[in-house]
TORKOL-4160 file (C-alpha; in steps of 0.2 Angstrom, whole numbers, padded with zeros to 4 digits, m for minus):
474
<pt num="1" X="0239" Y="0272" Z="0269"/>
<pt num="2" X="0247" Y="0277" Z="0252"/>
<pt num="3" X="0253" Y="0263" Z="0242"/>
<pt num="4" X="0269" Y="0270" Z="0234"/>
<pt num="5" X="0272" Y="0255" Z="0224"/>
<pt num="6" X="0255" Y="0255" Z="0215"/>
<pt num="7" X="0257" Y="0274" Z="0212"/>
<pt num="8" X="0273" Y="0271" Z="0204"/>
<pt num="9" X="0266" Y="0257" Z="0193"/>
<pt num="10" X="0252" Y="0268" Z="0188"/>
<pt num="11" X="0263" Y="0283" Z="0183"/>
<pt num="12" X="0276" Y="0273" Z="0174"/>
<pt num="13" X="0263" Y="0262" Z="0165"/>
<pt num="14" X="0253" Y="0277" Z="0159"/>
<pt num="15" X="0269" Y="0285" Z="0153"/>
<pt num="16" X="0274" Y="0269" Z="0143"/>
<pt num="17" X="0257" Y="0270" Z="0135"/>
<pt num="18" X="0258" Y="0288" Z="0130"/>
<pt num="19" X="0276" Y="0285" Z="0123"/>
<pt num="20" X="0269" Y="0269" Z="0113"/>
<pt num="21" X="0256" Y="0280" Z="0105"/>
<pt num="22" X="0267" Y="0295" Z="0101"/>
<pt num="23" X="0281" Y="0284" Z="0094"/>
<pt num="24" X="0268" Y="0275" Z="0084"/>
<pt num="25" X="0273" Y="0258" Z="0091"/>
<pt num="26" X="0255" Y="0253" Z="0095"/>
<pt num="27" X="0240" Y="0259" Z="0104"/>
<pt num="28" X="0247" Y="0257" Z="0121"/>
<pt num="29" X="0235" Y="0242" Z="0125"/>
<pt num="30" X="0247" Y="0230" Z="0132"/>
<pt num="31" X="0264" Y="0238" Z="0136"/>
<pt num="32" X="0258" Y="0249" Z="0151"/>
<pt num="33" X="0252" Y="0233" Z="0159"/>
<pt num="34" X="0269" Y="0224" Z="0156"/>
<pt num="35" X="0278" Y="0239" Z="0163"/>
<pt num="36" X="0266" Y="0241" Z="0178"/>
<pt num="37" X="0267" Y="0222" Z="0183"/>
<pt num="38" X="0286" Y="0223" Z="0183"/>
<pt num="39" X="0285" Y="0237" Z="0196"/>
<pt num="40" X="0270" Y="0230" Z="0206"/>
<pt num="41" X="0264" Y="0212" Z="0202"/>
<pt num="42" X="0248" Y="0215" Z="0212"/>
<pt num="43" X="0243" Y="0231" Z="0202"/>
<pt num="44" X="0228" Y="0222" Z="0194"/>
<pt num="45" X="0222" Y="0214" Z="0210"/>
<pt num="46" X="0223" Y="0231" Z="0219"/>
<pt num="47" X="0214" Y="0241" Z="0205"/>
<pt num="48" X="0201" Y="0228" Z="0203"/>
<pt num="49" X="0197" Y="0228" Z="0221"/>
<pt num="50" X="0193" Y="0247" Z="0220"/>
<pt num="51" X="0179" Y="0245" Z="0208"/>
<pt num="52" X="0162" Y="0247" Z="0218"/>
<pt num="53" X="0152" Y="0236" Z="0206"/>
<pt num="54" X="0165" Y="0223" Z="0204"/>
<pt num="55" X="0172" Y="0214" Z="0188"/>
<pt num="56" X="0164" Y="0204" Z="0175"/>
<pt num="57" X="0174" Y="0192" Z="0164"/>
<pt num="58" X="0170" Y="0185" Z="0147"/>
<pt num="59" X="0180" Y="0170" Z="0139"/>
<pt num="60" X="0178" Y="0157" Z="0125"/>
<pt num="61" X="0186" Y="0152" Z="0109"/>
<pt num="62" X="0174" Y="0161" Z="0097"/>
<pt num="63" X="0163" Y="0176" Z="0100"/>
<pt num="64" X="0170" Y="0184" Z="0116"/>
<pt num="65" X="0175" Y="0200" Z="0108"/>
<pt num="66" X="0158" Y="0204" Z="0100"/>
<pt num="67" X="0149" Y="0198" Z="0116"/>
<pt num="68" X="0159" Y="0208" Z="0127"/>
<pt num="69" X="0157" Y="0224" Z="0116"/>
<pt num="70" X="0138" Y="0221" Z="0117"/>
<pt num="71" X="0138" Y="0220" Z="0136"/>
<pt num="72" X="0150" Y="0235" Z="0137"/>
<pt num="73" X="0138" Y="0246" Z="0125"/>
<pt num="74" X="0123" Y="0241" Z="0136"/>
<pt num="75" X="0132" Y="0245" Z="0152"/>
<pt num="76" X="0137" Y="0262" Z="0145"/>
<pt num="77" X="0120" Y="0266" Z="0140"/>
<pt num="78" X="0114" Y="0261" Z="0157"/>
<pt num="79" X="0125" Y="0274" Z="0165"/>
<pt num="80" X="0138" Y="0261" Z="0172"/>
<pt num="81" X="0153" Y="0268" Z="0162"/>
<pt num="82" X="0162" Y="0251" Z="0162"/>
<pt num="83" X="0181" Y="0249" Z="0162"/>
<pt num="84" X="0183" Y="0238" Z="0146"/>
<pt num="85" X="0198" Y="0231" Z="0136"/>
<pt num="86" X="0189" Y="0237" Z="0120"/>
<pt num="87" X="0204" Y="0235" Z="0109"/>
<pt num="88" X="0204" Y="0216" Z="0113"/>
<pt num="89" X="0221" Y="0215" Z="0123"/>
<pt num="90" X="0215" Y="0200" Z="0133"/>
<pt num="91" X="0230" Y="0193" Z="0141"/>
<pt num="92" X="0234" Y="0198" Z="0159"/>
<pt num="93" X="0245" Y="0212" Z="0153"/>
<pt num="94" X="0231" Y="0219" Z="0142"/>
<pt num="95" X="0219" Y="0218" Z="0156"/>
<pt num="96" X="0231" Y="0226" Z="0168"/>
<pt num="97" X="0234" Y="0240" Z="0155"/>
<pt num="98" X="0215" Y="0243" Z="0154"/>
<pt num="99" X="0214" Y="0244" Z="0173"/>
<pt num="100" X="0228" Y="0257" Z="0173"/>
<pt num="101" X="0219" Y="0267" Z="0160"/>
<pt num="102" X="0204" Y="0269" Z="0171"/>
<pt num="103" X="0215" Y="0274" Z="0186"/>
<pt num="104" X="0220" Y="0292" Z="0191"/>
<pt num="105" X="0238" Y="0296" Z="0195"/>
<pt num="106" X="0234" Y="0295" Z="0214"/>
<pt num="107" X="0231" Y="0277" Z="0211"/>
<pt num="108" X="0212" Y="0277" Z="0213"/>
<pt num="109" X="0201" Y="0270" Z="0199"/>
<pt num="110" X="0188" Y="0281" Z="0191"/>
<pt num="111" X="0176" Y="0268" Z="0184"/>
<pt num="112" X="0162" Y="0259" Z="0193"/>
<pt num="113" X="0163" Y="0242" Z="0185"/>
<pt num="114" X="0176" Y="0232" Z="0176"/>
<pt num="115" X="0172" Y="0221" Z="0160"/>
<pt num="116" X="0186" Y="0211" Z="0153"/>
<pt num="117" X="0187" Y="0200" Z="0138"/>
<pt num="118" X="0200" Y="0186" Z="0143"/>
<pt num="119" X="0210" Y="0174" Z="0133"/>
<pt num="120" X="0206" Y="0156" Z="0136"/>
<pt num="121" X="0222" Y="0151" Z="0143"/>
<pt num="122" X="0224" Y="0168" Z="0153"/>
<pt num="123" X="0207" Y="0166" Z="0161"/>
<pt num="124" X="0212" Y="0157" Z="0177"/>
<pt num="125" X="0225" Y="0170" Z="0181"/>
<pt num="126" X="0214" Y="0185" Z="0177"/>
<pt num="127" X="0200" Y="0177" Z="0188"/>
<pt num="128" X="0212" Y="0175" Z="0202"/>
<pt num="129" X="0217" Y="0193" Z="0202"/>
<pt num="130" X="0200" Y="0201" Z="0199"/>
<pt num="131" X="0188" Y="0191" Z="0210"/>
<pt num="132" X="0174" Y="0193" Z="0197"/>
<pt num="133" X="0156" Y="0195" Z="0202"/>
<pt num="134" X="0151" Y="0188" Z="0185"/>
<pt num="135" X="0159" Y="0175" Z="0173"/>
<pt num="136" X="0153" Y="0171" Z="0156"/>
<pt num="137" X="0160" Y="0156" Z="0147"/>
<pt num="138" X="0155" Y="0156" Z="0129"/>
<pt num="139" X="0161" Y="0140" Z="0121"/>
<pt num="140" X="0177" Y="0129" Z="0119"/>
<pt num="141" X="0184" Y="0123" Z="0103"/>
<pt num="142" X="0200" Y="0118" Z="0096"/>
<pt num="143" X="0211" Y="0133" Z="0092"/>
<pt num="144" X="0230" Y="0136" Z="0091"/>
<pt num="145" X="0235" Y="0119" Z="0096"/>
<pt num="146" X="0253" Y="0124" Z="0096"/>
<pt num="147" X="0249" Y="0136" Z="0110"/>
<pt num="148" X="0234" Y="0130" Z="0120"/>
<pt num="149" X="0235" Y="0111" Z="0118"/>
<pt num="150" X="0219" Y="0101" Z="0117"/>
<pt num="151" X="0202" Y="0108" Z="0123"/>
<pt num="152" X="0203" Y="0097" Z="0139"/>
<pt num="153" X="0218" Y="0106" Z="0145"/>
<pt num="154" X="0209" Y="0123" Z="0144"/>
<pt num="155" X="0193" Y="0115" Z="0152"/>
<pt num="156" X="0204" Y="0109" Z="0166"/>
<pt num="157" X="0211" Y="0126" Z="0169"/>
<pt num="158" X="0194" Y="0134" Z="0169"/>
<pt num="159" X="0187" Y="0121" Z="0181"/>
<pt num="160" X="0201" Y="0124" Z="0193"/>
<pt num="161" X="0197" Y="0143" Z="0192"/>
<pt num="162" X="0179" Y="0141" Z="0194"/>
<pt num="163" X="0180" Y="0130" Z="0209"/>
<pt num="164" X="0189" Y="0144" Z="0219"/>
<pt num="165" X="0175" Y="0157" Z="0216"/>
<pt num="166" X="0163" Y="0161" Z="0230"/>
<pt num="167" X="0144" Y="0160" Z="0232"/>
<pt num="168" X="0143" Y="0178" Z="0228"/>
<pt num="169" X="0149" Y="0175" Z="0210"/>
<pt num="170" X="0138" Y="0171" Z="0196"/>
<pt num="171" X="0144" Y="0159" Z="0182"/>
<pt num="172" X="0135" Y="0160" Z="0166"/>
<pt num="173" X="0138" Y="0145" Z="0154"/>
<pt num="174" X="0133" Y="0140" Z="0137"/>
<pt num="175" X="0121" Y="0125" Z="0139"/>
<pt num="176" X="0123" Y="0119" Z="0121"/>
<pt num="177" X="0142" Y="0116" Z="0123"/>
<pt num="178" X="0144" Y="0100" Z="0134"/>
<pt num="179" X="0162" Y="0105" Z="0138"/>
<pt num="180" X="0156" Y="0122" Z="0145"/>
<pt num="181" X="0140" Y="0116" Z="0153"/>
<pt num="182" X="0149" Y="0102" Z="0163"/>
<pt num="183" X="0159" Y="0115" Z="0172"/>
<pt num="184" X="0144" Y="0121" Z="0182"/>
<pt num="185" X="0142" Y="0105" Z="0192"/>
<pt num="186" X="0147" Y="0106" Z="0210"/>
<pt num="187" X="0152" Y="0124" Z="0211"/>
<pt num="188" X="0150" Y="0136" Z="0226"/>
<pt num="189" X="0146" Y="0150" Z="0214"/>
<pt num="190" X="0128" Y="0152" Z="0207"/>
<pt num="191" X="0127" Y="0144" Z="0190"/>
<pt num="192" X="0115" Y="0150" Z="0176"/>
<pt num="193" X="0114" Y="0143" Z="0158"/>
<pt num="194" X="0109" Y="0150" Z="0141"/>
<pt num="195" X="0105" Y="0141" Z="0125"/>
<pt num="196" X="0097" Y="0140" Z="0108"/>
<pt num="197" X="0080" Y="0131" Z="0108"/>
<pt num="198" X="0076" Y="0133" Z="0090"/>
<pt num="199" X="0079" Y="0116" Z="0082"/>
<pt num="200" X="0077" Y="0123" Z="0064"/>
<pt num="201" X="0095" Y="0128" Z="0065"/>
<pt num="202" X="0102" Y="0110" Z="0067"/>
<pt num="203" X="0114" Y="0105" Z="0054"/>
<pt num="204" X="0106" Y="0089" Z="0051"/>
<pt num="205" X="0123" Y="0079" Z="0050"/>
<pt num="206" X="0137" Y="0074" Z="0062"/>
<pt num="207" X="0150" Y="0087" Z="0063"/>
<pt num="208" X="0168" Y="0083" Z="0058"/>
<pt num="209" X="0175" Y="0095" Z="0070"/>
<pt num="210" X="0167" Y="0091" Z="0086"/>
<pt num="211" X="0179" Y="0092" Z="0101"/>
<pt num="212" X="0168" Y="0087" Z="0115"/>
<pt num="213" X="0157" Y="0073" Z="0109"/>
<pt num="214" X="0160" Y="0061" Z="0124"/>
<pt num="215" X="0152" Y="0062" Z="0141"/>
<pt num="216" X="0162" Y="0073" Z="0153"/>
<pt num="217" X="0156" Y="0061" Z="0167"/>
<pt num="218" X="0158" Y="0044" Z="0161"/>
<pt num="219" X="0166" Y="0045" Z="0144"/>
<pt num="220" X="0152" Y="0037" Z="0134"/>
<pt num="221" X="0147" Y="0046" Z="0117"/>
<pt num="222" X="0133" Y="0059" Z="0118"/>
<pt num="223" X="0117" Y="0056" Z="0108"/>
<pt num="224" X="0112" Y="0072" Z="0100"/>
<pt num="225" X="0094" Y="0077" Z="0097"/>
<pt num="226" X="0100" Y="0092" Z="0087"/>
<pt num="227" X="0117" Y="0097" Z="0082"/>
<pt num="228" X="0120" Y="0116" Z="0078"/>
<pt num="229" X="0138" Y="0116" Z="0073"/>
<pt num="230" X="0154" Y="0106" Z="0079"/>
<pt num="231" X="0149" Y="0098" Z="0096"/>
<pt num="232" X="0136" Y="0112" Z="0100"/>
<pt num="233" X="0118" Y="0106" Z="0102"/>
<pt num="234" X="0105" Y="0097" Z="0112"/>
<pt num="235" X="0114" Y="0081" Z="0119"/>
<pt num="236" X="0112" Y="0067" Z="0131"/>
<pt num="237" X="0122" Y="0053" Z="0138"/>
<pt num="238" X="0112" Y="0037" Z="0138"/>
<pt num="239" X="0125" Y="0028" Z="0149"/>
<pt num="240" X="0124" Y="0040" Z="0164"/>
<pt num="241" X="0110" Y="0052" Z="0161"/>
<pt num="242" X="0120" Y="0068" Z="0160"/>
<pt num="243" X="0111" Y="0080" Z="0148"/>
<pt num="244" X="0110" Y="0097" Z="0142"/>
<pt num="245" X="0104" Y="0109" Z="0156"/>
<pt num="246" X="0088" Y="0118" Z="0154"/>
<pt num="247" X="0093" Y="0136" Z="0149"/>
<pt num="248" X="0088" Y="0150" Z="0161"/>
<pt num="249" X="0090" Y="0162" Z="0146"/>
<pt num="250" X="0084" Y="0154" Z="0130"/>
<pt num="251" X="0083" Y="0159" Z="0112"/>
<pt num="252" X="0067" Y="0152" Z="0107"/>
<pt num="253" X="0066" Y="0157" Z="0089"/>
<pt num="254" X="0079" Y="0164" Z="0077"/>
<pt num="255" X="0075" Y="0171" Z="0060"/>
<pt num="256" X="0091" Y="0175" Z="0050"/>
<pt num="257" X="0089" Y="0188" Z="0036"/>
<pt num="258" X="0104" Y="0185" Z="0024"/>
<pt num="259" X="0121" Y="0193" Z="0028"/>
<pt num="260" X="0113" Y="0208" Z="0036"/>
<pt num="261" X="0102" Y="0206" Z="0051"/>
<pt num="262" X="0093" Y="0193" Z="0062"/>
<pt num="263" X="0077" Y="0193" Z="0073"/>
<pt num="264" X="0078" Y="0185" Z="0090"/>
<pt num="265" X="0064" Y="0179" Z="0102"/>
<pt num="266" X="0071" Y="0177" Z="0119"/>
<pt num="267" X="0064" Y="0171" Z="0136"/>
<pt num="268" X="0073" Y="0174" Z="0153"/>
<pt num="269" X="0068" Y="0174" Z="0171"/>
<pt num="270" X="0053" Y="0185" Z="0173"/>
<pt num="271" X="0051" Y="0191" Z="0155"/>
<pt num="272" X="0054" Y="0189" Z="0136"/>
<pt num="273" X="0060" Y="0200" Z="0122"/>
<pt num="274" X="0060" Y="0202" Z="0103"/>
<pt num="275" X="0076" Y="0208" Z="0097"/>
<pt num="276" X="0081" Y="0214" Z="0079"/>
<pt num="277" X="0099" Y="0212" Z="0079"/>
<pt num="278" X="0109" Y="0222" Z="0066"/>
<pt num="279" X="0122" Y="0207" Z="0064"/>
<pt num="280" X="0120" Y="0192" Z="0053"/>
<pt num="281" X="0122" Y="0173" Z="0057"/>
<pt num="282" X="0119" Y="0160" Z="0070"/>
<pt num="283" X="0135" Y="0164" Z="0079"/>
<pt num="284" X="0131" Y="0182" Z="0082"/>
<pt num="285" X="0113" Y="0177" Z="0088"/>
<pt num="286" X="0122" Y="0167" Z="0101"/>
<pt num="287" X="0133" Y="0181" Z="0105"/>
<pt num="288" X="0118" Y="0192" Z="0108"/>
<pt num="289" X="0109" Y="0179" Z="0119"/>
<pt num="290" X="0125" Y="0178" Z="0130"/>
<pt num="291" X="0125" Y="0197" Z="0131"/>
<pt num="292" X="0107" Y="0198" Z="0136"/>
<pt num="293" X="0110" Y="0185" Z="0149"/>
<pt num="294" X="0125" Y="0194" Z="0156"/>
<pt num="295" X="0117" Y="0211" Z="0156"/>
<pt num="296" X="0101" Y="0204" Z="0165"/>
<pt num="297" X="0113" Y="0196" Z="0178"/>
<pt num="298" X="0121" Y="0213" Z="0181"/>
<pt num="299" X="0104" Y="0221" Z="0184"/>
<pt num="300" X="0101" Y="0230" Z="0167"/>
<pt num="301" X="0082" Y="0231" Z="0162"/>
<pt num="302" X="0076" Y="0222" Z="0146"/>
<pt num="303" X="0071" Y="0238" Z="0137"/>
<pt num="304" X="0088" Y="0246" Z="0139"/>
<pt num="305" X="0096" Y="0230" Z="0133"/>
<pt num="306" X="0085" Y="0229" Z="0118"/>
<pt num="307" X="0087" Y="0248" Z="0113"/>
<pt num="308" X="0106" Y="0246" Z="0114"/>
<pt num="309" X="0108" Y="0229" Z="0105"/>
<pt num="310" X="0097" Y="0235" Z="0090"/>
<pt num="311" X="0109" Y="0248" Z="0086"/>
<pt num="312" X="0125" Y="0239" Z="0090"/>
<pt num="313" X="0141" Y="0240" Z="0079"/>
<pt num="314" X="0152" Y="0225" Z="0078"/>
<pt num="315" X="0170" Y="0225" Z="0084"/>
<pt num="316" X="0184" Y="0229" Z="0072"/>
<pt num="317" X="0187" Y="0214" Z="0061"/>
<pt num="318" X="0171" Y="0205" Z="0067"/>
<pt num="319" X="0158" Y="0208" Z="0054"/>
<pt num="320" X="0165" Y="0225" Z="0051"/>
<pt num="321" X="0158" Y="0235" Z="0036"/>
<pt num="322" X="0170" Y="0247" Z="0028"/>
<pt num="323" X="0169" Y="0259" Z="0014"/>
<pt num="324" X="0184" Y="0255" Z="0004"/>
<pt num="325" X="0185" Y="0269" Z="m0008"/>
<pt num="326" X="0167" Y="0268" Z="m0013"/>
<pt num="327" X="0166" Y="0249" Z="m0013"/>
<pt num="328" X="0158" Y="0239" Z="0001"/>
<pt num="329" X="0170" Y="0228" Z="0011"/>
<pt num="330" X="0165" Y="0217" Z="0025"/>
<pt num="331" X="0178" Y="0209" Z="0036"/>
<pt num="332" X="0174" Y="0193" Z="0045"/>
<pt num="333" X="0188" Y="0186" Z="0056"/>
<pt num="334" X="0192" Y="0167" Z="0054"/>
<pt num="335" X="0204" Y="0159" Z="0066"/>
<pt num="336" X="0199" Y="0140" Z="0068"/>
<pt num="337" X="0189" Y="0127" Z="0060"/>
<pt num="338" X="0172" Y="0131" Z="0069"/>
<pt num="339" X="0173" Y="0150" Z="0067"/>
<pt num="340" X="0178" Y="0148" Z="0048"/>
<pt num="341" X="0165" Y="0136" Z="0045"/>
<pt num="342" X="0151" Y="0146" Z="0053"/>
<pt num="343" X="0157" Y="0162" Z="0043"/>
<pt num="344" X="0156" Y="0152" Z="0027"/>
<pt num="345" X="0139" Y="0145" Z="0032"/>
<pt num="346" X="0133" Y="0163" Z="0035"/>
<pt num="347" X="0139" Y="0169" Z="0018"/>
<pt num="348" X="0132" Y="0154" Z="0008"/>
<pt num="349" X="0115" Y="0154" Z="0018"/>
<pt num="350" X="0114" Y="0173" Z="0013"/>
<pt num="351" X="0118" Y="0168" Z="m0005"/>
<pt num="352" X="0104" Y="0155" Z="m0005"/>
<pt num="353" X="0092" Y="0168" Z="0001"/>
<pt num="354" X="0097" Y="0179" Z="m0013"/>
<pt num="355" X="0095" Y="0165" Z="m0026"/>
<pt num="356" X="0078" Y="0161" Z="m0020"/>
<pt num="357" X="0072" Y="0179" Z="m0018"/>
<pt num="358" X="0079" Y="0186" Z="m0034"/>
<pt num="359" X="0081" Y="0170" Z="m0045"/>
<pt num="360" X="0100" Y="0172" Z="m0046"/>
<pt num="361" X="0109" Y="0157" Z="m0053"/>
<pt num="362" X="0127" Y="0163" Z="m0055"/>
<pt num="363" X="0141" Y="0163" Z="m0043"/>
<pt num="364" X="0141" Y="0180" Z="m0034"/>
<pt num="365" X="0153" Y="0179" Z="m0019"/>
<pt num="366" X="0169" Y="0189" Z="m0021"/>
<pt num="367" X="0181" Y="0184" Z="m0007"/>
<pt num="368" X="0198" Y="0191" Z="m0001"/>
<pt num="369" X="0205" Y="0177" Z="0010"/>
<pt num="370" X="0221" Y="0181" Z="0020"/>
<pt num="371" X="0230" Y="0167" Z="0030"/>
<pt num="372" X="0245" Y="0171" Z="0041"/>
<pt num="373" X="0254" Y="0159" Z="0052"/>
<pt num="374" X="0262" Y="0170" Z="0065"/>
<pt num="375" X="0262" Y="0167" Z="0084"/>
<pt num="376" X="0245" Y="0175" Z="0087"/>
<pt num="377" X="0237" Y="0165" Z="0073"/>
<pt num="378" X="0244" Y="0149" Z="0078"/>
<pt num="379" X="0259" Y="0142" Z="0067"/>
<pt num="380" X="0250" Y="0126" Z="0063"/>
<pt num="381" X="0238" Y="0130" Z="0048"/>
<pt num="382" X="0232" Y="0112" Z="0046"/>
<pt num="383" X="0215" Y="0118" Z="0053"/>
<pt num="384" X="0211" Y="0124" Z="0036"/>
<pt num="385" X="0207" Y="0106" Z="0031"/>
<pt num="386" X="0194" Y="0104" Z="0044"/>
<pt num="387" X="0185" Y="0120" Z="0040"/>
<pt num="388" X="0171" Y="0117" Z="0027"/>
<pt num="389" X="0177" Y="0127" Z="0013"/>
<pt num="390" X="0167" Y="0115" Z="0001"/>
<pt num="391" X="0152" Y="0125" Z="0005"/>
<pt num="392" X="0159" Y="0139" Z="m0006"/>
<pt num="393" X="0162" Y="0129" Z="m0021"/>
<pt num="394" X="0146" Y="0134" Z="m0030"/>
<pt num="395" X="0145" Y="0152" Z="m0024"/>
<pt num="396" X="0162" Y="0160" Z="m0027"/>
<pt num="397" X="0164" Y="0171" Z="m0042"/>
<pt num="398" X="0182" Y="0175" Z="m0038"/>
<pt num="399" X="0193" Y="0173" Z="m0023"/>
<pt num="400" X="0209" Y="0183" Z="m0020"/>
<pt num="401" X="0221" Y="0174" Z="m0008"/>
<pt num="402" X="0235" Y="0182" Z="0001"/>
<pt num="403" X="0245" Y="0181" Z="0017"/>
<pt num="404" X="0260" Y="0171" Z="0023"/>
<pt num="405" X="0251" Y="0155" Z="0019"/>
<pt num="406" X="0242" Y="0160" Z="0003"/>
<pt num="407" X="0248" Y="0145" Z="m0006"/>
<pt num="408" X="0242" Y="0133" Z="0007"/>
<pt num="409" X="0225" Y="0142" Z="0006"/>
<pt num="410" X="0224" Y="0141" Z="m0013"/>
<pt num="411" X="0227" Y="0122" Z="m0012"/>
<pt num="412" X="0214" Y="0120" Z="0001"/>
<pt num="413" X="0201" Y="0130" Z="m0011"/>
<pt num="414" X="0206" Y="0119" Z="m0026"/>
<pt num="415" X="0202" Y="0104" Z="m0016"/>
<pt num="416" X="0186" Y="0112" Z="m0010"/>
<pt num="417" X="0180" Y="0113" Z="m0028"/>
<pt num="418" X="0185" Y="0131" Z="m0033"/>
<pt num="419" X="0194" Y="0130" Z="m0050"/>
<pt num="420" X="0211" Y="0139" Z="m0052"/>
<pt num="421" X="0204" Y="0151" Z="m0064"/>
<pt num="422" X="0192" Y="0158" Z="m0051"/>
<pt num="423" X="0207" Y="0162" Z="m0039"/>
<pt num="424" X="0221" Y="0174" Z="m0039"/>
<pt num="425" X="0236" Y="0171" Z="m0027"/>
<pt num="426" X="0245" Y="0187" Z="m0021"/>
<pt num="427" X="0256" Y="0185" Z="m0006"/>
<pt num="428" X="0257" Y="0204" Z="m0002"/>
<pt num="429" X="0242" Y="0210" Z="0007"/>
<pt num="430" X="0241" Y="0227" Z="0000"/>
<pt num="431" X="0243" Y="0220" Z="m0018"/>
<pt num="432" X="0230" Y="0207" Z="m0014"/>
<pt num="433" X="0217" Y="0220" Z="m0008"/>
<pt num="434" X="0220" Y="0230" Z="m0024"/>
<pt num="435" X="0217" Y="0215" Z="m0035"/>
<pt num="436" X="0201" Y="0210" Z="m0025"/>
<pt num="437" X="0194" Y="0227" Z="m0027"/>
<pt num="438" X="0198" Y="0228" Z="m0045"/>
<pt num="439" X="0189" Y="0212" Z="m0049"/>
<pt num="440" X="0173" Y="0218" Z="m0039"/>
<pt num="441" X="0159" Y="0222" Z="m0050"/>
<pt num="442" X="0147" Y="0237" Z="m0047"/>
<pt num="443" X="0135" Y="0234" Z="m0033"/>
<pt num="444" X="0144" Y="0219" Z="m0026"/>
<pt num="445" X="0152" Y="0217" Z="m0009"/>
<pt num="446" X="0170" Y="0211" Z="m0006"/>
<pt num="447" X="0170" Y="0198" Z="0009"/>
<pt num="448" X="0187" Y="0198" Z="0018"/>
<pt num="449" X="0191" Y="0183" Z="0028"/>
<pt num="450" X="0207" Y="0185" Z="0037"/>
<pt num="451" X="0216" Y="0176" Z="0052"/>
<pt num="452" X="0220" Y="0187" Z="0067"/>
<pt num="453" X="0236" Y="0195" Z="0062"/>
<pt num="454" X="0231" Y="0196" Z="0044"/>
<pt num="455" X="0215" Y="0206" Z="0050"/>
<pt num="456" X="0227" Y="0218" Z="0059"/>
<pt num="457" X="0237" Y="0220" Z="0044"/>
<pt num="458" X="0222" Y="0223" Z="0033"/>
<pt num="459" X="0215" Y="0236" Z="0045"/>
<pt num="460" X="0232" Y="0245" Z="0046"/>
<pt num="461" X="0232" Y="0246" Z="0027"/>
<pt num="462" X="0214" Y="0252" Z="0027"/>
<pt num="463" X="0219" Y="0265" Z="0040"/>
<pt num="464" X="0234" Y="0270" Z="0029"/>
<pt num="465" X="0222" Y="0273" Z="0015"/>
<pt num="466" X="0210" Y="0283" Z="0027"/>
<pt num="467" X="0196" Y="0271" Z="0024"/>
<pt num="468" X="0196" Y="0266" Z="0043"/>
<pt num="469" X="0202" Y="0272" Z="0060"/>
<pt num="470" X="0215" Y="0264" Z="0071"/>
<pt num="471" X="0207" Y="0250" Z="0081"/>
<pt num="472" X="0212" Y="0258" Z="0097"/>
<pt num="473" X="0202" Y="0273" Z="0092"/>
<pt num="474" X="0187" Y="0263" Z="0088"/>
């Protein structure tokens, strides 16, 4: 039977996307979904049900875009041609727009499997409409408190959504995040865990930004054998015995190679893998572990996973390297205390490697920090005081600070130990970029650390200068 309402939703939604691109109002990554849902509120549910290999969802506070892209690239190389919200539109309207993009005008989907990155708050609604075969929940940190509320509110929504999933669904959880790992208890769905076993990467100190340091069962404080960052690590509750689950997918050894690459040694049911990842940092190693676990659960063979991930390019704005008129620029999104701290840790660890290898004593980091406080960033920028910018004090040669909250960021850097003479404050983004590039010595890299909308503004400026492509063409 022909579903006329769905046909109309698909046709009008696709037309809205074309108009958005032609009129240069955007990439058509969200508007088609908004329009289609007005016509047929069940459009996503209907289109998702047509995918013969089902739907996989990935959510979490940090790393979900990179992880989803890793999975998407692997599935594509495996001949699956996934339907993927690659541009990062991860609210229910964006996911619906992606489903429309994969449908023909007769209302039938052309893809075989759906892979959707989902916003933390939007995950329950998207899960209800897509009936996923696989769910990956990466981590849960404080982020945009003006929009999400505390992490417990998000976890409660996730728990409610997971409880509705059937035994045919696989839920893949981060064993090292107690707020996420606890969600696996008592589910009808099949539960699998992934985690880091290499204790060399423990921070060695109690984190000041942990958001889940108390037992999810009894409320007593966790005792940590190892703490990697924030509240993520190896933990146990001495009061009731709740503890980190043994991961099914384990990163047994991780060797980081500055700000360029990493080597991962992973084990999983029935096998093991050595992976040379072209992305730096502890964060990206965990992203790769989650991607390997997801792909294995989706039936992809280990050699295919390794071949894809060893030539993987990061998503726009997430460790994205750009040739800025002959000068190297690396963009690393920062949007909350944990993400900012781990990005800073990546840069300073790389600097320490450089110093030990080449006997470099001077400060060498050149930064462009762009802080906005628009709705998509979170209007409360007090999180800047929880991120560990103090790590930068000895490493920064110069920092150019811009964005709508440039003055706040400059004050934060001053208190972190970076003297005013090592900073330039320029509110206008294009002017800030020019200043930062003009101060960059030959052979040095400019590291841009923007919040979300600042990252979009920066990329738009790079596109205007023809140094990058629009993100929806990426």
